[in-house]
N, C-alpha and C positions, 0 to 999 in steps of 0.2 A: 504494500500500500504506500503510495506516494504521500509524503508529508512536507508541507511548506513551512520553513522556519520563520517564526515571527518573534516579536520582542515585546516585553512588557516593561512598563515604567517602574523603576525602583522608587521607593518612597523619598529618596533624596532629590529626585527630579534631575539628577545629573548623570546617573549610570543606567545602563540597560542590561537586563538579564535575558538570555536566550531561553525560550521554551518552545514547545510545539503544541498546536491546538488543532483538533480534528473533530468534525461532526460526522458521525457515521463512518462511511467509507471514503468520503470526500473531504478534503481540507478546505475550509472557508477562508476567504480573505479577512484580514483584520478589520473589525468594524470601523466605519468612518469616524465615529465619535472618538474611539481610542487612538486612531491615527492623529487626530487633531490634538488630543491630550499630549501625545509624545512630541508634537511639534511646538507646543505652547511655550512661550517665553514670558512669564508674568513680570510686569513692571513693578516698581517700588510701591505704587499705590495698591496694586492687587495683593502684593505680599503683606503690606501693612493691614489691609482689610482682613486677610486670611488669619493673621496673627491675632487680631482683635477678636474675631469670631471664635477662634479656638480657646483663647483665654477666658472669654465670657461664657463659654458653653456650660450648660448645666443639664444633667440627665432629667428626663421627664418620666414620672411614674404615672401610668394609666390606671385609674381607679375603676375597677369593674363594678364594685358595689359601694354605693355611698351611704352615709348614715342618714341622710335626708332623702326621703322617698321622692323620686322625680315626678314632676307633674305630667310630663309626656312619657309615653312608652318608649323605652330605650332598647334598641335591638342589640343582640349579642355582638360584642366587639370582634371584628375579623380583619385580617390583613387584606388590603385591596390589591396587592400584587406581591405575593410571597416570593416570586422569582426575579423581581426587578433589581438591577444593579444598585439603584439609588437606595433600596431598602437596607443596604449594609449600614447606613448611617442615619437616614431620615426615617421619620415616623410614617406608618402607613397612611395616616391622615396628616399630610405634610404642611398644609396651609394654616398658619396660626396668626400672622401679624395683622392682616387687614380685617378689622372687626366688621367692616361693612359687608364684605362679600366672601369671606373665607368659607362659610358653609356651602355656598354655591360652587366655589372652586374645588373644595374637597369632594363634592358630589361627582365632579367630572373624573376624579381619580378611579372610579369604579369601571370606567369604560374608555378612558384616554390615557395612553402611556405618558410618563413624565417627559420623555424626549420629544413627544409630539408638540408640546407647548414650549419647552425650554431649550431645545436643540434646533436652532434655525440658522445654519451657517450661510454666509453671504455667497452669492453666485453659484449656489448648488441647489439643484431641484430635487426634492425628495418625493417619494411616492408613499402614500398612506394606505395601509391595509389592516384588516382584522387579523389579529395574531393571538394565539393561545400560548401564554407563557409557560403553562404547565406541560402541555404536550409538545411545545416547540413547533407548532404547525400553523400554517395559514388557514383561515376559514373564509369561505366565499361569503361575500356580503349578502345580507338578506333583510327583509322587513322585520323579522323576529328579533334581530340584534339591536334594534332601536326600541327604546321605551315609549317614544312618542307614537302611540298607535291608537286605534279606535277604542272608544270607551268599552269597558267590560262589565258584565254582570257581577254581582257579589260572589256567585258560585265560581265564575271564571277566575276572579282575583284570588279566591281561596285556593284554587288548584294551581296557581302560578308557582313555579319552582324558583328558588333563590337565584339571583343573577350570578353567573360565573365571573367573578372579579379578576380572573387571570386572562380573560378574553378582552383585548383592548385594541383600539385604533392606534397603530404603531408606525413609525417612519422606516422606510427602506431606501437604499441607494444602490443602484445597479443590481437590483433583485436580491440584495442582501440586507439583513437587519443592521441598522446603524448602531444599535445599542448592545450592551453587554448583559449577561445574566448574573444573578447573584452568586451562582456557583461556578462562573467562568474562572479560568486559571488566573487571569489578571487580578480580579478582586481578591482571590484567595492569597496570592503572593503579597499584594498590597497591604492587606489586613495584617498579615504576619509582620511585615516590616514596619507598619504603623505602630504596632504594639511595642516594638523594640526601639523605635526611633525617638530622637530628642525633639525639642520644640522647633528649631530651624528646619529639620527634615519634614516635620508634619506641616509646617507652614507652607513649604514649597509644594508638597504633595497635594494639599488641599487646593492651593491656587491653580495648579496645573489641571487637576480634575475638573474644576469649575470653569476654566478658561474658555472652553468651547460653548459653554451654556449661557443662556440669557437668564438673568436673575428674575426679570419680570416676564411673565407669559404674554401672549398677544392680547390685544383688546378683544372684548366680547364680539365686536362686529367683524373680527377676522373670520369667524364662522357663522355668526348670526346676522347675516346680511344676504338678501335675496340676489344681489348682483355680483358679489365677490366673496368667495369662501376659500379659506386655506385648505379645507378638505373637500374632496369631490364626494358629496353626500350620496348622490345617485349611484356612483360607481361602488360605494360602500354598501349599497343595498336599500337606501331610503326610497320609499314610494313618493309620489308627488305630494300626497297629503303630509307625509312626514317631513319632506323637504320644506314645505311651506310653514309647518308648525315650528321647525327648528330655526329657520332663517328669519322668521318674523315673531319670535318668542317675546312675550311681554317683559320678562325679567331683564334680559340684556338691554332692551329699549329703556327700561327703568334706570338701569345703572348708567347708561349713556348720558343721562341728564345731569349727572354729577360732574361739575367742572372744577371744583376745589375740594381738597381733602376734608376741610371742616364744614363743607356745605351740608345742610340738612334738608331732606325731602320727606314729606309725610308718606307713610306706607300706603295710604289711600291713592296716592299718585301712581302706584303701579298699575292701577286699573285704567288709567287714562291713555 
């Protein structure tokens, strides 16, 4: 079996260690995201930000049972993408800072891969497809993969199966996934070296890992716009009705009315 030699980034960001990676009987090319990580040259500002975030980091404990009985029914806590590379460090529900829209952003994590929003390299056209992180297989787009469907009876809702949160709209480049998996060799080696590395090594590693990524995701209208969408919803299986419901959704229109961070809009305005 032919194997192509590839390289992974050492935690220092200065050295490269040779390893081989193979999926099945054929060796895949290095994911585009990791190629850009290896090429990254973080500047002083990026390194300073990386150091600040590492020093200020605190572990978050998720409380499954609270002393105070919740007003709303709380579903069982589950990982939204157990096999995603980002889950080596980030929480399964990753959006916490923006109090205004974090619930809606976290809702997207059940069917949108992290890289779909945060990996948008310039001058490179990516293709987006439904991909099952658990089986590592593509899935043909269909109406059933979208939740925006015709109203159901109470009996139909009761019979609904829980959504497969490993099935996500994910980015591809030249027919290959641009992303890594949590159990890929690169993250495994990186995690080992992170645990033994000192602060400067960790600062460099974090800066390089995040260099190809956009901190802010695209605006809502990047997908929720009838004329221009980042995702080809119809190619992904959306019906005409679903396409209209997604691109003209009231909530993105509501958020588009915010022009300033401290601006306040009444919740009743979402109906207008």
